[in-house]
Backbone bond lengths (Angstrom), bond angles and torsions (degrees), N, CA, C in turn:
res aa  C-N    CA-C-N  psi(-1)  N-CA   C-N-CA  omega(-1)  CA-C   N-CA-C  phi
1 M - - - 1.436 - - 1.516 107.41 -
2 K 1.309 116.74 126.25 1.455 120.83 -178.17 1.522 110.07 -104.89
3 R 1.313 114.33 135.23 1.458 120.95 174.09 1.521 106.63 -135.74
4 G 1.248 116.28 109.81 1.453 119.46 -179.78 1.514 110.54 63.77
5 L 1.304 117.05 -129.22 1.445 122.00 -179.08 1.522 112.96 -96.22
6 I 1.352 117.41 -3.82 1.460 120.94 -175.23 1.525 109.47 -104.02
7 Y 1.327 116.14 130.73 1.452 122.23 178.22 1.530 108.45 -105.37
8 F 1.340 117.69 123.43 1.459 122.41 -179.65 1.524 109.23 -98.62
9 N 1.285 116.02 116.46 1.460 121.60 176.92 1.530 107.65 -85.80
10 P 1.336 119.42 125.38 1.469 120.78 -179.09 1.527 112.97 -61.12
11 F 1.335 117.71 -33.11 1.462 119.93 178.06 1.524 111.06 -68.50
12 F 1.322 116.03 -34.80 1.465 120.61 176.96 1.533 110.05 -63.38
13 L 1.327 116.75 -41.73 1.468 120.64 178.09 1.527 110.65 -64.51
14 F 1.345 116.52 -37.73 1.460 120.21 177.35 1.525 110.81 -62.28
15 Y 1.336 116.93 -43.49 1.466 120.60 179.34 1.524 111.38 -65.10
16 I 1.315 117.17 -36.42 1.469 120.12 177.65 1.526 109.67 -63.88
17 L 1.325 116.65 -44.93 1.465 120.22 178.57 1.526 111.20 -64.03
18 F 1.328 116.80 -40.19 1.462 120.95 178.98 1.525 110.36 -63.58
19 I 1.316 117.19 -43.64 1.467 121.09 179.15 1.516 110.54 -64.37
20 N 1.328 117.58 -42.28 1.464 120.46 177.69 1.525 111.19 -61.48
21 F 1.317 116.70 -42.15 1.457 120.82 178.70 1.530 110.43 -64.27
22 F 1.337 116.91 -43.19 1.454 121.70 179.00 1.533 111.21 -61.34
23 V 1.324 117.18 -44.15 1.467 121.35 178.49 1.525 109.97 -63.31
24 Y 1.335 117.24 -41.10 1.459 121.51 178.90 1.533 110.78 -60.84
25 I 1.327 117.68 -44.89 1.472 121.36 179.49 1.525 110.38 -64.75
26 C 1.324 117.50 -42.26 1.471 120.56 179.04 1.521 110.99 -62.48
27 L 1.322 117.02 -43.28 1.470 119.86 178.91 1.518 111.49 -64.52
28 L 1.324 117.03 -37.62 1.467 120.03 176.85 1.518 110.93 -62.23
29 L 1.325 116.75 -44.92 1.465 120.42 -179.39 1.528 111.17 -64.65
30 I 1.319 117.48 -40.89 1.459 120.79 178.97 1.518 110.17 -65.52
31 Y 1.326 117.53 -43.96 1.456 121.02 -178.50 1.523 111.07 -65.05
32 K 1.332 117.09 -41.62 1.470 120.39 179.84 1.525 111.05 -64.53
33 S 1.318 117.98 -38.05 1.458 119.72 -177.80 1.526 111.30 -72.09
34 E 1.339 117.74 -27.84 1.456 119.98 179.08 1.531 111.69 -78.65
35 Q 1.307 117.66 -24.44 1.454 122.15 -176.67 1.528 111.53 -100.72
36 M 1.329 117.46 46.93 1.451 121.42 -179.08 1.531 109.49 -75.27
37 I 1.309 117.10 130.58 1.460 122.56 -179.80 1.523 108.04 -102.68
38 T 1.317 116.32 124.56 1.458 120.89 -179.41 1.522 110.30 -93.81
39 Q 1.314 115.37 171.99 1.461 120.13 177.61 1.517 110.04 -65.30
40 A 1.329 117.19 -33.98 1.464 120.67 178.76 1.524 110.98 -64.52
41 D 1.330 117.09 -39.91 1.465 120.36 177.77 1.530 110.75 -63.11
42 T 1.328 115.38 -42.26 1.464 119.84 178.93 1.523 110.89 -63.97
43 L 1.329 116.78 -42.15 1.467 120.48 179.38 1.526 111.22 -66.18
44 K 1.323 117.88 -39.51 1.467 120.23 177.91 1.525 110.87 -61.44
45 A 1.318 116.41 -42.07 1.461 120.24 178.07 1.527 110.77 -65.23
46 E 1.326 116.16 -40.34 1.467 119.65 178.95 1.532 110.83 -65.61
47 I 1.328 116.80 -39.17 1.466 120.83 178.86 1.521 110.37 -63.61
48 R 1.339 116.64 -42.94 1.472 119.54 177.52 1.528 111.04 -61.28
49 T 1.324 116.24 -41.51 1.470 120.52 179.12 1.524 110.99 -65.14
50 L 1.330 116.66 -44.13 1.462 120.43 -179.60 1.526 111.29 -65.15
51 E 1.337 117.05 -38.14 1.463 119.36 177.62 1.519 110.97 -64.07
52 A 1.333 117.30 -38.95 1.469 120.49 177.21 1.525 110.61 -66.22
53 Q 1.339 116.72 -40.72 1.467 119.87 178.04 1.520 111.16 -65.32
54 L 1.331 116.43 -38.28 1.465 120.69 178.72 1.524 110.78 -64.65
55 Q 1.314 116.09 -42.03 1.459 119.87 178.22 1.533 110.52 -63.53
56 H 1.324 116.59 -39.74 1.464 120.37 178.57 1.529 110.40 -66.35
57 A 1.326 117.35 -40.27 1.466 121.07 178.78 1.528 110.65 -66.00
58 E 1.330 117.40 -35.55 1.462 120.45 177.55 1.529 110.68 -66.59
59 L 1.324 116.77 -38.60 1.462 119.75 178.19 1.523 111.45 -66.85
60 D 1.346 116.70 -35.13 1.466 121.14 178.49 1.525 112.31 -82.64
61 R 1.342 117.05 -6.31 1.468 123.38 -178.21 1.531 111.50 56.39
62 D 1.331 114.52 45.54 1.458 121.91 179.39 1.530 107.94 -101.26
63 A 1.330 116.16 96.92 1.461 121.58 -172.38 1.528 112.38 -66.88
64 F 1.322 117.99 -40.70 1.464 120.56 -177.33 1.536 111.02 -66.73
65 S 1.316 116.54 -40.85 1.462 119.46 176.48 1.519 110.80 -65.79
66 Q 1.330 116.84 -38.72 1.465 120.77 178.87 1.523 110.92 -59.63
67 I 1.331 115.78 -44.73 1.467 120.30 -179.05 1.527 110.63 -64.12
68 A 1.337 117.35 -46.06 1.466 121.29 -178.45 1.533 110.87 -64.73
69 I 1.320 116.60 -43.24 1.461 120.46 -179.82 1.522 110.38 -67.53
70 Y 1.314 117.21 -40.32 1.461 120.99 -178.97 1.534 111.05 -63.99
71 K 1.334 116.44 -40.66 1.472 119.83 177.93 1.527 110.70 -62.16
72 R 1.341 116.27 -46.28 1.471 120.07 179.66 1.530 110.73 -65.39
73 L 1.326 117.14 -36.14 1.459 121.48 178.60 1.519 111.37 -64.94
74 E 1.319 117.30 -42.41 1.466 120.38 178.21 1.518 111.97 -65.40
75 I 1.330 116.81 -38.06 1.465 120.59 177.48 1.534 110.01 -63.58
76 A 1.330 116.56 -45.63 1.466 120.85 -179.33 1.534 111.21 -63.85
77 K 1.345 116.63 -40.08 1.462 119.34 179.50 1.522 111.40 -67.51
78 S 1.334 117.78 -38.06 1.462 119.79 179.62 1.543 111.07 -68.18
79 I 1.332 116.26 -37.19 1.461 119.30 176.78 1.525 109.94 -64.74
80 L 1.328 117.13 -41.17 1.454 121.02 179.46 1.522 111.38 -63.56
81 I 1.331 116.03 -39.97 1.470 120.09 177.41 1.520 110.98 -63.92
82 N 1.351 116.92 -40.68 1.462 120.72 179.76 1.528 112.86 -69.09
83 I 1.332 117.38 -27.75 1.461 120.35 177.24 1.515 110.00 -67.15
84 Y 1.326 116.32 -43.17 1.452 119.79 -178.93 1.499 107.29 -87.05
């Protein structure tokens, strides 16, 4: 297909698309490997969530929820200590 002075080869366009796709896949793999989540990261996030839930239960004066959340929080903190 001719447009002006530039000739576009359809196979050339296919190779450009293939190269773009290949670069996209490589970048995805590199990004995924750099963003590895460990068990410690998961536990830290869970501890933050449990502390927020405990604070909310204290504001609502819900004793049974406080006890259940506190037990789970202590378990998560002890596991985190044992990991490190």
